[in-house]
N, C-alpha and C positions, 0 to 999 in steps of 0.2 A: 504494500500500500504506500502511495506517495506521501512524503512528509509535507505537511501543510502547516507551517509555523504560525500562520495568521488565521487559522480556522476558528470560526466563532466571532471574528472581528467584522464589523459592518462599517463600510466607508460610504459616505454620501459625497459625491463629487459634482461640484458645479464649476466646471472648468472646460476650456477648449484649447485647440492647437496641441502642442506636444509637451512643453516643459512640465506643467503640473499634472496633466493626464498621465504622463509617463510614470509618475509616482504611483498613481492608481493602478497602472498595469503591473508594476512590480509587486504591489501589495496583493493584487489578484493572483499573480503567479504564485505567491506565497500562501494562498488559501483564503484571503479575505473575500467577503461578499462586497463587491464594489458596484454601487448603483450610480450610474452616470446620468445626470439630469441634463437634458438637451431641449432647445427650443422646439416646440411641437411642429413648426413648419420648416424652419431652416436647419435644425440640428446644429451640431458642432460646425462652426464656420469652416474648419479645415476640410470638411467633407466636400466643399466646393473647389478645393485646390486639386485640379485634375491635370495640370500641366506643370511638372516640376523640372526645371532646367532643360526644357525641350522634350522631356519624357512624358508621354500621355498615359494617364492612369485610368483604369476601368473603375467606375464607382462601386462595382460589386467585388473588386479585387484591389482595394485602395490601400496600398502598403503604408502610406503616411497616416492612415487611420488605424490600420491593424497594429502597427508597432506600439503606439502608446495606449491602445484601448482593448487589446485582447483580454479575454477572461471576464469582461464586465457585462452588466446588464444595463440597458438604456430605458429611461423613463422620460416621456415628453411632457414637460410642464412649462407653461408660460408664466415666468416669474414677474412679469409686468402687471399681472392681474392679482387682485386680492385673494381670489380663490386659489390661484396657483401658489401664492405665498403660504396660504394656510395648508395646502397640500404638502409643500416642502417642510413646514414645521412638523407635521404629523410624521413624516419620514425621519426628520432630524431627532425626534424624541426617542427613536429606536435605533440610533446609530452611535458608534463609538468615535468616529472621526468625521469632521466636515472639512472638505478639501476644495480650495477655490483658487483661481488666478484672475478673477475679474477685478477691475480697477476699483479703488475705494469709493469713488463717486457712484459707480454702478451698483456696488454692494449696498450702499446707503439708499439709493433711489428705489431699489427693488427689495429692500428690507431683508437682506441675508448677511449683513455684516455681523461681527462677533456678538454685539449686544442683542441682536434679534435672535440669533441661533441659541445663544446661552440662556436667553429668557425662557426658552422651551426645554432646554436640556443643559443644566449647569455643569454636567459632567462630561460634556463632549470636548474632544481635542479639536482645536480650530487651527488648521494649517493653511498658510497663505504662500503662494508662489507669486513673485512679482518681477518686473523688469529691473528696477533700480533700488528696491528695498521699501519697507513700510514706513520709513521716517524720511525727513528732509524735504526740501522745496520741490522735488520732482517725484514725490510718492504717487502722484496722480497721473504720471506719464507712463504710457505703455511702451512696449518694445519687443523685439524678437532676439533670438540668439545671435543673429547676424549683426544687430545693432549693439547689444549690450555685452554679450559674452565675447564676441570676436573683435569688434572695432573699438568701442569705448574703453574696453578693459586694458588695451595696450597689447593684447595678444597678436593682433594683425601686424602691428609695427615690429614687435619682437621677432616674428616669423619671417619678416620681409628683408632680404638683403638690401643694404643701402644703395647698391648700384641700380636697383630697379626704379622705374619712374614713379611707381605708386604702390600702395599696400596690396598685398595678396588678399584676394577675396576668400571667404570661408570655404566655399567649394563643396560642402557636405551639408545636406539638409538636417536640421534638428540636432546638430552636433553638441552644442552647449545645452540644449534642451534635454537631451537624453542623459547627460552627465548630471545636470541639476535635478532631474526627476529622481535619480537614485539618491541624491542628498536628501530630498524631501522625504522619501520613503524611509531612509535611515532615521531622520528626525522624528517621524511619526512612530517608528518602532520604539525609540527611546522614550517618547512621551507616553506610549501605552505602558511601558515597563514602569515608568515613574508613577503613573496613576495607579497601577496595580500595587506598588509598594506603599504609596503615601495617601492615595485617594484624591490627589490634586490633579485637576485637568489643566493642561497648559495650552498656550497658543504659541505657534512657531512660524518663523519666516525664513524663506530661502529666496534669494533673488538670482537672476541671471548674472548680475554683476558680482555678487558674493561667490557664486559658483566659479567665475573666472578668477577672482582673487585667490580662492583656495587652490585652484588648478595651477596657478602661477606662483603659489606661495613661497616656494623655495627661492625663486629668482627675486621676488619682491622683497623678501627678507634680506637678501644680499644687497639689493639696491638701497634699501633703507639703511643698511649698515655701512656700505662703502660709497654710495652715491654713483656707482658705475653701472651702466646699463649696456650690456652687449647686444648685438644683433646677429641673426643668422647670416652666415656667409653665402656667397654664390656657390652653387653646386660645382664640384670639381672632383676628379679622381685623385685621391691621395690622402695623406694623413692630416690630422689637425696639427697646428704648429707646435704643440707641446708634447705630443705623444704619438709615435709612429704606429702604435697598435690601436689607434682610434681613427676612424674616418670611413668614407664610402669609396669603394674601388670598382672601376669599370671592368667588366669581363670582355672577352673577345667578341661576343655577340651583343654587346651593349646592354647586358644586364648589370646589376649592381650587387655587391656584397658589402655589408656593413661590419666593420670590426669595432667592438666597444669594450676592449680589454682595458679597464681603468687602471689596473695595476698589472703590468706585464711580468712581474716576478713569478717565476716558475713556469711561464708559458713561452719563453723566447725560443727555445729549441723546438717546442711542439709546433709553433706557427711556421718557422722557417722550414721545418721538415715537411709539413703539409703543403707548403708552397713549392716544394721541389728544389729548394736551395738550402739544404741542411748545413752546408759549409759556412753559411752566414752566422750561424750560432757560435762558431769558433773565432769569428772575426773580433778582435779586441774592441772594436768600435761598438759592437752590439752584444757583447758577452754577458753584461749585467745591466740592470735597469739604469744605473747612473750614467754609464757609457752610452746606452741606447738613447737616453733623453738628451745627451750632449751632441748626438749625431742624428737628430730627427730627420733632416733633409736627406741624408744618404740612405737611412733605413727606409724612409717613405718611398724613395725612388726605386729601391729594390722590390719592395712589396707591391707597388703600383705596377711595375713591369711584369712581375710574376702573374698577377691577376689578369693582366691584359692578354696572356698567352692561351688561356683556356676559356671555354664557354661557361655560362651561368650554371647550367645543370651539373657540369663537372665539379665546380667548386661547391655547389650545394651538397654533393655527396662526399667530396674529399674533406671538407671542413668538419664533418661529423667526427673525425679523428682528432680535431684540435681541442686542446684542454681549456682554452680561454673562451671568452664571450664573443659571439658573433651572430649575425642574422642575415638570411636572404632578404633583399629589399623586394617586397611583394606588392602587388596591386590588391585591391579589395576582391577582385575576381579570383586571384590566386588563393586568397584566404578561404574561400568557400570550399576548396579541396585540400587545404592544409591538413595533414594527418593529425595534428594536435587539436584543431578545430573539431574534426570529426570524432576523435577519441573522447573529447570532453563535452560532447553533446551540445555544442554551441548553436546548432541549427535545430529549430523546432518546426513542426508542421501543424497547421490548423485547417479545418475545412474551409473551402471557399464559399462565400455567400451566394455565388452563382451556381453552386452544385458541381463545379468543375474540379480540376486537379487541386490537391491541397496547396495552400499558400505556405511558403517557407519564411519564417521569421527568426529573429535572434533571441536566444535565451538571455536573461539578465545575468549580471556578473557573479551573483552568489549561487552556489549549488549546495543543496541540502543532502547530506548522506550519500553523495555521489550519484544521486538519481537524476535521470533525464526529466525535463519538465513536461508536464501534460497540462494543456490549457485549451480554451475554446477560442474561436474567432471573435473579432470585435463585433459588437452588436450593430445592427442597422438602427438608424435613428428611431427612437420611441418603440423599439421592438418588444420591450418587456413591460410596458406601462401597466397593463391590466393585471398581469400575474404578480408584479411587485406590490401594487396597491392592495390587491386582495390578501397577499401575505401579511401586509401591514395592518390589516383589519378593516379596510374599506369595504362597505357593502356594494353590491353590483349597482343598485339604484343610484348611489352617490357617484360612482364612477361614470355612469351614463349622464348624470346631471352635469358633472364637471366637463365631460366631453362636449355636451350640447352648448356649454358656455365658451368653449374654446380654451379652457384653462389647462386641459391636458390633451394628449393625442395618443 
């Protein structure tokens, strides 16, 4: 039987796009009952994003909806109506967590800010995802991971070589969103543990900007300490300037191998032997780490030349004998068939809403007891309204009345 560490926890999610819904997806993966509230006509705005970077998406096989919404149930409620708000409160009374990423002014206008939800359930954990944080002069400003996580945070500049004319674009949909969603899920887990121990329900905030701060934290601490901010260099085949056993090296067929041996101690002979130049390990310029670091340029030239003589796949196999740290430089497409990806159950399958072939999605980063993840596809908008409301104690006549008023779908 699959381990479900969040079994028995009920999450009420009033959120859209990826950043905060991704937290709901992780909690659903872990066994929580996640009820996603969507507008009864429009649904999650992201359902309309059917052209991503020139790739057209099928609305019934919508990967940008599936990734952050698998495993959930969807209830259609119009939160602009009094009846819709009252319906939300009835659900909130029976939930452990309220999860939202709507802007403060929208939460207030539609009466689902913390004071409204806590009024009906004082013990609920209230979790907010935001662009820039819940304090400060821009707390009411929205944003996406491209604006807050990538550009405003300094990550784009740090990743861009100074020689380029402008900053690198993010290039990956929902990159910061997916990272930040995991942070929210972790925060909710800690809040549930705290409530279990003390009885106190907390509120928590995670922003796209704070996600970027933490992801960049090691470098930011260095900048705050030294005032020095480095930039990525332009790509080239060869070692970094201080360590010949670190760098990217071009193969004969224009593949790349990354060496990342931070401390070459104990690995010098192993690398030179794998590269087919074992005699270099006896060269006094390279025989120990101090000498090696004093002769970076010469060592780098040797290593670069060796890599250039054989194709990528040759090195991929040959370096399995190397005792130090290295990696094949892969594309995301390569990652799909990486033996470690497959062995560690990173790809999951859910049924397609169109009844066709299963959809392949990505497992979250945490694995319980070594078990592969089993979950369900993302819901269609408002797919579970009736069944969820009936579970929550609504009579059928009341459901019909709310439908007739347009408060639910």
